N, C-alpha and C positions, 0 to 999 in steps of 0.2 A: 251603755250607761243605764244603771237601774234607777229607780225612783229615789232611793236614799242618796245616791251619788248626785243626782240632779238637784235635789233639794239642798244638799250641802253646798254644792257649787254656787247656787243662786241665793244662799242664805235664807231659805224658806223653812219656817218651822211648821210643825203639825197644826199649831194654832192659826198660823197665817193661811194654811191650806184650807182649814175648816171655814175661816172667815171669808175667803175668796169663793169657795164652792157653795156656800149656803144660798145665795140668791139664785144661782142656777138650778140647784136641787129643788128649791121652792117654786121655781117658775116666775119669780118676781124681779127679773132683771130687765134693764132697758139698754138698747144699743146706743152708742153715741149718736147724736142727732145728725152729724155730717157723714156718718159712716154708711157706705153703700152695701147693700146685701146683693149677692149674686144668686140668681136662680137659673138653672139650666146646666148644660154640659160644661164640665170643667175644661174641656178642650177649647171652647170659645174664650175662656178666661186666660188660659196659659199658652195657647197656640202650640200644643205639642200633640204627639200621637198617643193613642191609648195602648197600654201594655197589659196583657192578660197574665195573671199569676195564678197558678194552680197549686193548692196545698193538699197534702194527703189528709184524709179524714182523721187519721190517728194523731195528727199534730194539733187538732183543735181542742 
């Protein structure tokens, strides 16, 4: 699914996207007060094993 399909599926306009992104781009956003931030290995958070994925340089 590309970005345009995703936006259409969720009824998001370019104006909505700009309004939502602005605080993050300006660095003036606040997390919800009761929301926990996790710092550390994602393995501790999800209890799964790590998978290494190797991409060819030409694909970047």
